[in-house]
C-alpha positions as semicolon CSV with decimal commas, in nm:
position;residue;x (nm);y (nm);z (nm)
1;I;10,447;15,274;12,765
2;L;10,204;15,206;12,484
3;L;10,297;14,826;12,487
4;M;10,293;14,796;12,869
5;D;9,954;14,975;12,882
6;L;9,802;14,752;12,612
7;H;9,933;14,439;12,783
8;A;9,792;14,546;13,118
9;H;9,444;14,620;12,984
10;L;9,386;14,274;12,825
11;H;9,417;14,057;13,134
12;S;9,226;14,023;13,460
13;S;9,535;13,881;13,642
14;E;9,862;14,058;13,690
15;I;10,084;14,057;13,374
16;I;10,465;14,082;13,362
17;G;10,734;14,178;13,122
18;L;11,089;14,299;13,091
19;L;11,247;14,621;12,968
20;G;11,559;14,688;12,765
21;G;11,764;15,003;12,736
22;V;12,084;15,186;12,775
23;F;12,242;15,337;13,091
24;I;12,391;15,682;13,043
25;K;12,622;15,731;13,334
26;R;12,707;16,073;13,461
27;E;13,070;16,159;13,399
28;E;13,288;16,319;13,659
29;G;13,235;16,692;13,660
30;E;12,904;16,677;13,484
31;E;12,600;16,825;13,657
32;S;12,339;16,625;13,475
33;L;12,186;16,320;13,647
34;P;12,249;15,962;13,508
35;I;11,970;15,850;13,279
36;L;11,834;15,497;13,206
37;R;11,678;15,509;12,868
38;I;11,411;15,246;12,812
39;N;11,333;15,166;12,450
40;Y;11,250;14,802;12,426
41;V;10,966;14,599;12,579
42;F;10,936;14,216;12,596
43;P;10,596;14,094;12,731
44;C;10,667;13,773;12,923
45;S;10,470;13,462;12,987
46;T;10,383;13,401;13,353
47;A;10,477;13,104;13,564
48;H;10,209;13,209;13,822
49;S;9,964;13,491;13,824
50;T;9,679;13,613;14,035
51;G;9,503;13,948;14,079
52;T;9,766;14,042;14,328
53;Q;10,083;13,858;14,244
54;V;10,283;13,744;13,934
55;D;10,602;13,545;13,860
56;V;10,786;13,548;13,529
57;D;10,832;13,222;13,330
58;P;11,211;13,147;13,332
59;L;11,213;13,048;12,969
60;S;11,040;13,373;12,874
61;E;11,305;13,557;13,076
62;M;11,577;13,391;12,878
63;E;11,407;13,483;12,553
64;A;11,389;13,841;12,669
65;G;11,757;13,854;12,738
66;D;11,837;13,719;12,381
67;Y;11,595;13,980;12,233
68;F;11,766;14,266;12,418
69;E;12,111;14,145;12,330
70;S;12,020;14,113;11,960
71;N;11,913;14,477;11,964
72;G;12,231;14,603;12,133
73;V;12,072;14,698;12,470
74;R;12,088;14,560;12,822
75;M;11,812;14,428;13,043
76;A;11,725;14,743;13,237
77;G;11,385;14,684;13,414
78;W;11,067;14,495;13,462
79;Y;10,701;14,583;13,459
80;H;10,377;14,439;13,588
81;S;10,026;14,542;13,643
82;H;9,812;14,608;13,934
83;P;9,477;14,554;13,754
84;N;9,243;14,712;14,008
85;F;9,443;14,863;14,285
86;E;9,698;15,149;14,337
87;P;10,029;15,120;14,147
88;N;10,237;15,117;14,466
89;P;10,494;14,839;14,506
90;S;10,400;14,566;14,747
91;L;10,647;14,392;14,982
92;R;10,685;14,120;14,718
93;D;10,744;14,378;14,446
94;L;11,019;14,534;14,651
95;E;11,188;14,198;14,711
96;T;11,177;14,122;14,335
97;Q;11,318;14,472;14,259
98;T;11,598;14,433;14,511
99;M;11,697;14,101;14,359
100;Y;11,703;14,243;14,007
101;Q;11,909;14,541;14,113
102;G;12,163;14,313;14,265
103;L;12,178;14,095;13,951
104;F;12,215;14,388;13,716
105;K;12,447;14,613;13,921
106;N;12,690;14,822;13,719
107;R;13,010;14,648;13,820
108;E;13,253;14,884;13,651
109;E;13,552;14,984;13,867
110;S;13,486;15,294;14,075
111;R;13,692;15,486;14,329
112;N;13,445;15,404;14,596
113;D;13,279;15,067;14,610
114;G;12,972;15,240;14,751
115;D;12,931;15,421;14,417
116;N;12,829;15,105;14,233
117;I;12,500;15,190;14,057
118;E;12,216;14,947;14,014
119;P;12,052;15,071;13,679
120;F;11,741;14,853;13,689
121;V;11,389;14,989;13,745
122;G;11,044;14,862;13,817
123;V;10,731;14,990;13,652
124;I;10,372;14,932;13,767
125;V;10,072;14,986;13,536
126;N;9,724;15,030;13,685
127;P;9,465;15,015;13,404
128;Y;9,126;14,994;13,579
129;M;9,121;15,139;13,928
130;A;9,009;15,482;13,815
131;V;8,825;15,402;13,495
132;T;8,666;15,754;13,471
133;E;9,018;15,905;13,440
134;T;9,165;15,962;13,096
135;S;9,461;15,725;13,114
136;S;9,614;15,451;13,314
137;H;9,842;15,519;13,605
138;V;10,207;15,428;13,536
139;E;10,465;15,454;13,812
140;C;10,836;15,387;13,806
141;F;11,010;15,276;14,125
142;Y;11,363;15,187;14,254
143;V;11,484;15,049;14,583
144;V;11,746;15,278;14,726
145;P;12,068;15,101;14,839
146;T;12,185;15,169;15,198
147;V;12,541;15,200;15,332
148;D;12,448;14,965;15,616
149;P;12,334;14,626;15,485
150;S;12,143;14,560;15,797
151;Q;11,912;14,859;15,726
152;E;11,600;14,815;15,527
153;R;11,612;14,943;15,172
154;L;11,350;15,202;15,090
155;P;11,136;15,236;14,773
156;Y;11,179;15,556;14,576
157;R;10,949;15,683;14,296
158;L;11,156;15,774;13,996
159;P;11,063;16,054;13,759
160;M;10,992;15,946;13,399
161;I;11,047;16,159;13,093
162;R;10,830;16,034;12,809
163;T;11,004;16,087;12,476
164;P;10,799;16,098;12,163
165;F;10,861;15,798;11,935
166;N;10,983;15,833;11,582
167;P;10,678;15,801;11,349
168;D;10,888;15,567;11,129
169;N;10,885;15,319;11,417
170;F;10,502;15,311;11,436
171;P;10,468;15,010;11,214
172;L;10,697;14,816;11,448
173;I;10,490;14,926;11,746
174;L;10,179;14,809;11,574
175;E;10,332;14,474;11,506
176;K;10,427;14,439;11,872
177;M;10,076;14,532;11,968
178;R;9,937;14,268;11,726
179;E;10,158;14,001;11,896
180;I;10,032;14,103;12,248
181;I;9,669;14,083;12,134
182;F;9,710;13,749;11,960
183;K;9,882;13,601;12,275
184;A;9,611;13,734;12,502
185;E;9,342;13,553;12,294
186;S;9,463;13,212;12,414
187;S;9,508;13,323;12,776
188;H;9,277;13,189;13,049
189;D;9,249;13,540;13,203
190;Q;9,170;13,735;12,893
191;L;8,920;14,010;12,946
192;D;8,617;14,067;12,720
193;M;8,704;14,418;12,588
194;Q;8,345;14,483;12,471
195;K;8,216;14,453;12,830
196;N;8,189;14,760;13,052
197;A;8,481;14,840;13,282
198;Q;8,205;15,040;13,461
199;P;7,856;15,153;13,367
200;G;7,867;15,339;13,042
201;I;8,246;15,283;12,969
202;K;8,358;14,979;12,773
203;R;8,698;14,840;12,839
204;I;8,800;14,883;12,478
205;D;8,712;15,255;12,485
206;K;8,904;15,293;12,815
207;L;9,204;15,134;12,648
208;F;9,193;15,347;12,334
209;R;9,167;15,666;12,536
210;S;9,459;15,568;12,756
211;L;9,679;15,479;12,450
212;Q;9,607;15,805;12,286
213;V;9,699;16,006;12,594
214;H;10,021;15,808;12,673
215;G;10,140;15,802;12,311
216;N;10,002;16,144;12,196
217;L;9,877;15,945;11,898
218;S;9,733;16,115;11,589
219;D;9,390;16,032;11,460
220;D;9,539;15,823;11,181
221;Q;9,757;15,630;11,430
222;M;9,459;15,563;11,651
223;E;9,259;15,430;11,358
224;Q;9,541;15,185;11,287
225;V;9,542;15,072;11,649
226;K;9,163;15,013;11,643
227;K;9,190;14,804;11,333
228;L;9,396;14,559;11,535
229;F;9,076;14,466;11,724
230;N;8,853;14,419;11,421
């Protein structure tokens, strides 16, 4: 969430990236729900991006696949930003999500073909619509499969459980943040973080406040994040 939030704050146009993780399927007889654990982020280049629409660069998508494979996880989701409007999936977002779910369907044998699970999620980050709020809005969504293919699939908001990161991994998170910031500096849609997001609130201050809330960062960790912008 920290990396997605940072990525979204730095650009005026929609950004996009891919997520890697592990699918923990519920075994027969277990009462717990299946879980998709997301623990890798790959910020992607865009083939086309506006304030309301974004497409991933195919080469960047391939690089993400290699990155996830090298870390022993599967591609498990995608994220993008809605810079200044609600983090609700658009019709285009739902089409993209449906396509990804079909590509990454869990094709293990099951007793019932209808039990095939599509463990792939979409995440939308909204950094600037409600600037006065403490943190960005982050929503996770899924398109529910239907028994009848002729019926329209419906979006469903999935609950997210944010797990604290291991402090030993913080240097790696900082390095990923540095890469995102460096890449943004050569982007045509880079935002001036020293300008106001709204009167009295600079974009950089909005970003720091959001990161601290989402990551529950200590004062020392926040100081290290702030140094990335010096």
